[in-house]
C-alpha positions in Angstrom: -17.5 1.6 -5.2 -15.2 1.1 -7.5 -14.3 4.2 -9.8 -13.9 4.2 -13.4 -12.0 7.0 -15.4 -12.9 7.0 -18.9 -9.5 8.4 -21.3 -9.6 9.1 -24.6 -6.7 9.4 -26.9 -3.0 7.8 -26.1 -0.7 7.7 -23.3 0.8 10.4 -22.2 4.3 10.6 -23.1 7.1 11.7 -20.9 8.9 14.8 -22.3 12.2 16.9 -21.5 11.6 19.5 -19.2 13.3 22.5 -19.9 15.2 25.3 -17.8 12.1 26.9 -16.1 9.5 24.9 -16.5 8.1 22.6 -14.0 8.2 19.2 -14.2 5.4 16.8 -13.0 6.1 13.4 -11.1 3.4 11.9 -12.9 2.6 8.0 -12.5 4.5 5.7 -10.1 6.3 8.5 -8.6 6.1 9.3 -4.5 5.7 13.3 -3.8 6.9 14.1 -0.4 5.4 17.5 0.6 5.2 20.1 3.7 2.6 22.7 4.6 4.5 24.9 7.3 1.6 27.1 8.0 -0.2 24.2 9.6 2.7 22.2 11.0 2.2 18.9 8.1 4.3 16.7 6.2 3.3 14.1 4.0 3.3 12.5 0.6 1.0 11.7 -2.1 1.4 8.7 -5.1 -0.5 7.5 -8.3 0.3 4.5 -9.4 -0.7 3.2 -12.8 1.4 0.7 -15.0 3.5 -0.7 -12.1 -0.1 -1.1 -10.4 -1.7 -2.5 -13.5 1.0 -5.0 -13.9 0.7 -6.7 -10.5 -2.6 -7.3 -10.4 -3.0 -8.3 -14.3 -0.1 -10.7 -13.3 -2.6 -13.0 -11.2 -5.7 -12.2 -12.9 -7.5 -11.6 -9.4 -11.4 -11.0 -9.4 -11.6 -7.2 -9.3 -13.0 -7.2 -5.4 -9.7 -9.3 -4.6 -8.0 -6.7 -6.9 -8.9 -3.7 -5.2 -8.3 -4.6 -1.9 -4.2 -5.3 -2.7 -4.3 -2.1 -4.7 -5.2 -0.5 -1.2 -2.5 -2.4 0.0 0.1 -1.2 -2.3 -1.0 2.6 -2.2 -0.2 2.2 1.4 2.7 0.5 1.7 4.2 2.4 -1.0 3.3 5.8 0.8 4.6 4.4 4.5 7.5 2.6 2.7 9.2 5.4 1.1 9.8 7.2 4.1 12.4 4.6 5.6 16.0 6.3 5.7 17.8 3.3 5.6 18.2 -0.1 4.0 15.6 -2.6 5.0 11.6 -3.8 4.5 8.3 -2.1 5.2 6.0 -5.0 4.8 2.2 -5.3 5.2 0.2 -8.2 6.0 -3.4 -9.0 6.7 -4.6 -12.7 8.1 -8.3 -12.5 8.4 -11.3 -15.3 8.8 -12.6 -13.7 5.1 -12.9 -14.3 2.0 -9.7 -12.6 1.1 -7.7 -14.0 4.3 -4.6 -12.6 3.2 -3.0 -9.6 1.9 0.8 -9.0 1.8 2.7 -5.9 0.2 6.2 -5.4 0.6 8.9 -2.3 0.0 12.1 -2.5 -0.1 14.4 0.1 -0.2 14.7 2.5 -2.5 12.0 1.4 -4.8 10.8 -2.3 -4.8 7.3 -3.4 -4.3 5.8 -6.4 -4.7 2.6 -7.8 -3.5 0.1 -10.7 -4.0 -3.4 -11.5 -2.0 -4.7 -15.2 -1.0 -8.3 -15.6 -1.2 -11.3 -18.5 -1.6 -12.7 -18.0 -5.1 -15.4 -19.4 -4.3 -16.6 -17.4 -1.3 -15.6 -14.4 -3.0 -18.1 -15.2 -6.0 -20.7 -15.6 -3.0 -20.2 -12.4 -2.0 -20.2 -10.9 -5.8 -23.6 -12.8 -6.5 -24.9 -11.6 -3.4 -23.9 -7.7 -4.0 -21.8 -7.8 -0.9 -18.3 -7.2 -2.2 -17.6 -4.3 -0.1 -14.0 -4.1 1.9 -15.5 -5.2 5.5 -17.3 -8.3 3.8 -13.9 -9.5 2.0 -11.6 -9.1 4.8 -13.7 -10.3 7.5 -12.1 -10.6 11.4 -8.5 -10.5 12.1 -5.3 -8.5 11.8 -3.3 -5.9 9.9 0.3 -6.2 10.4 2.9 -3.4 9.7 6.1 -4.3 10.2 9.7 -2.6 9.4 12.4 -4.9 9.0 15.9 -3.3 9.0 18.2 -6.5 8.2 19.3 -9.4 9.9 21.1 -7.6 12.6 18.5 -5.3 13.6 15.6 -5.9 15.7 12.1 -5.9 13.9 9.3 -3.4 14.7 6.0 -4.6 14.1 2.5 -3.1 15.1 -0.8 -4.9 15.0 -4.5 -3.4 14.3 -7.5 -5.4 14.9 -9.4 -5.9 11.3 -12.8 -6.3 13.0 -15.6 -4.4 10.9 -12.9 -1.7 9.6 -11.4 -1.2 6.3 -7.4 -0.8 5.7 -7.6 2.9 5.3 -9.3 2.8 9.1 -6.9 0.3 10.4 -4.0 2.8 9.3 -5.6 5.1 11.3 -6.0 3.3 14.1 -2.1 1.9 14.0 -0.5 5.5 13.9 -2.8 6.5 17.0 -2.0 3.5 18.9 1.7 3.0 17.9 3.1 6.1 16.8 0.7 8.6 18.8 1.4 11.1 15.7 -1.6 12.7 14.6 -2.3 11.2 11.0 -4.7 11.1 8.2 -5.2 9.5 4.9 -7.0 8.4 1.7 -6.7 6.0 -0.3 -8.5 5.5 -4.1 -8.7 2.6 -6.8 -9.9 2.6 -10.0 -10.1 1.2 -13.5 -9.1 3.4 -15.9 -10.8 3.0 -19.5 -9.3 4.0 -22.5 -10.7 4.4 -26.4 -11.4 1.2 -27.7 -12.1 -0.4 -24.4 -8.9 -1.3 -22.7 -8.5 -0.8 -19.0 -5.8 -0.6 -16.8 -5.6 -0.4 -12.4 -4.8 3.0 -11.2 -4.8 3.8 -7.8 -3.7 6.9 -5.5 -3.2 7.9 -1.8 -2.5 11.1 0.2 -1.0 10.7 3.6 -0.5 13.4 6.1 0.9 14.1 9.7 0.9 16.9 12.3 4.4 17.4 13.3 4.6 20.9 15.4 7.5 21.9 17.2 5.9 22.2 20.3 4.9 18.6 21.0 2.2 19.9 23.5 0.6 20.6 20.1 0.2 17.0 19.3 -1.6 15.6 22.1 -4.7 13.6 21.5 -7.7 13.4 24.0 -8.1 10.2 25.8 -9.5 7.1 24.4 -13.3 7.0 24.7 -13.6 5.9 28.6 -10.6 7.7 29.9 -9.8 10.1 32.5 -11.0 13.9 30.9 -12.5 12.2 27.9 -15.4 14.9 27.0 -15.2 14.3 23.1 -16.9 11.5 21.0 -14.2 9.4 19.8 -11.1 11.7 20.5 -9.3 10.7 17.6 -7.5 13.9 16.9 -5.8 16.9 18.7 -8.2 19.8 18.9 -5.2 22.2 17.4 -6.8 24.5 15.1 -4.0 23.6 12.4 -5.0 20.0 12.8 -8.4 20.4 12.4 -8.1 22.6 9.0 -6.2 20.0 7.8 -8.9 17.5 8.4 -11.2 19.9 7.0 -9.2 20.0 3.6 -8.9 16.3 3.5 -12.4 16.0 3.7 -13.1 17.6 0.6 -10.5 15.2 -1.4 -12.6 13.2 -3.8 -11.4 9.5 -4.9 -11.2 10.7 -8.8 -9.0 13.6 -7.6 -6.6 10.8 -6.4 -6.4 8.7 -9.4 -6.9 10.6 -12.1 -4.1 11.1 -14.3 -4.8 14.7 -15.4 -5.1 16.2 -11.8 -1.7 14.5 -10.9 0.2 14.7 -7.4 0.9 18.5 -7.7 -2.3 19.5 -9.2 -4.1 18.2 -5.9 -1.9 19.4 -3.6 -1.9 23.2 -4.9 -5.6 22.7 -5.1 -5.7 21.8 -1.5 -2.8 23.9 0.2 -2.2 27.0 -1.9 -3.9 29.1 0.4 -0.9 27.9 3.2 2.0 27.9 0.6 2.9 24.2 0.0 6.3 23.2 -0.9 7.0 19.9 -2.9 9.9 17.8 -2.9 11.9 15.5 -5.7 9.9 12.8 -6.3 10.9 8.9 -5.3 10.2 6.1 -8.3 8.6 2.9 -7.5 9.0 -0.1 -9.4 7.4 -3.6 -9.8 10.6 -5.4 -8.5 10.3 -8.8 -7.2 13.1 -10.2 -4.8 13.1 -13.5 -5.4 16.2 -15.6 -7.0 17.7 -18.9 -8.2 20.1 -18.7 -4.7 17.5 -17.4 -2.2 15.0 -20.3 -3.2 18.2 -22.5 -3.5 19.1 -21.7 0.2 15.2 -22.1 1.3 15.2 -25.5 0.3 18.8 -26.3 1.6 16.6 -25.8 5.0 14.1 -28.6 4.4 14.3 -32.0 5.9 14.3 -35.0 3.5 11.0 -35.9 4.1 10.5 -32.2 3.1 12.3 -32.6 0.0 10.9 -35.8 -1.4 7.4 -34.4 -0.5 8.2 -31.9 -2.9 9.2 -33.2 -6.0 6.8 -33.9 -9.0 7.5 -35.5 -12.4 11.0 -35.8 -10.8 11.7 -32.2 -10.4 11.0 -29.5 -7.5 9.3 -26.5 -9.4 8.9 -23.7 -7.3 6.8 -20.8 -8.2 7.1 -17.3 -6.5 3.8 -16.0 -5.1 4.6 -12.4 -5.8 5.9 -12.7 -9.5 4.4 -16.0 -10.6 8.0 -16.7 -11.9 8.9 -20.7 -11.9 12.1 -22.1 -11.0 13.0 -25.8 -11.6 15.6 -27.8 -9.1 16.9 -31.4 -9.4 16.1 -32.8 -6.4 19.4 -35.0 -6.0 20.8 -31.9 -5.5 19.3 -31.5 -1.9 19.1 -34.9 -0.5 22.0 -37.3 1.2 23.8 -39.5 -1.4 22.1 -43.1 -2.0 19.0 -41.8 -1.1 
């Protein structure tokens, strides 16, 4: 269900942090953390103004916006782990009413995203009260791609989306592709201000089990495998990891998105008995990589017929699917002389 947070008063304003004070990361900053007693590392984030700008720019129906918000949080949590110049791209292709979600993160801090959907099918589900995530997505695939640049090989992991949510699919990805015990929580809401103004918010927490002894990370076989004596076998039986799962199970969706809680307070609440180390946060921004030069280069790869088919009212007009910025071009610049 979509949560709502009611906030009275004005937006919190940033303040200078004096020597000896603890500064909170706030919205649109990813906070890395480590719980050494549990051999756990992770990241958490609350997305505010940046996410609201991405979603309201396209005036998505509420269920579509909620799905894309989850994709944004997941992309930010995973993309900010890249240690090189590159991109992390999340994309779904399904047969559901929301047939495509795309979110890509370009290091060090740029996020962009959009959703493709069938408005009539979404409206039908809304009328029937069936706007759950699985119904909206339908069946298809989730692809997670790491792009290290044009001279480097891409890495892509693909997970079937068939009756599972994005959060569940991400867990499957880490189990199958990286074989690192991983858990995460995602939440989306609209923040309601005094006077009725509403803004989108989302949050997430991502944690991985990384002990020095690799055998501690060993997971039981999948169902049906040799030696499988568990129901599901999704996690190692290590006590530290099981304790982490128990702690994450206590996290309420509102805690992930409530600006009065914040990343640091949530981490302290979860892990203060074990000691949690918080590292410097990393800002993320709503920033598209489109440009006049990039689109011109794309058009120069078109055939004469494709250029001619792109002409409307004597001009070629291209609108970026991510940021909705429009670019105009003169068709003659892309056609042979005399065409």
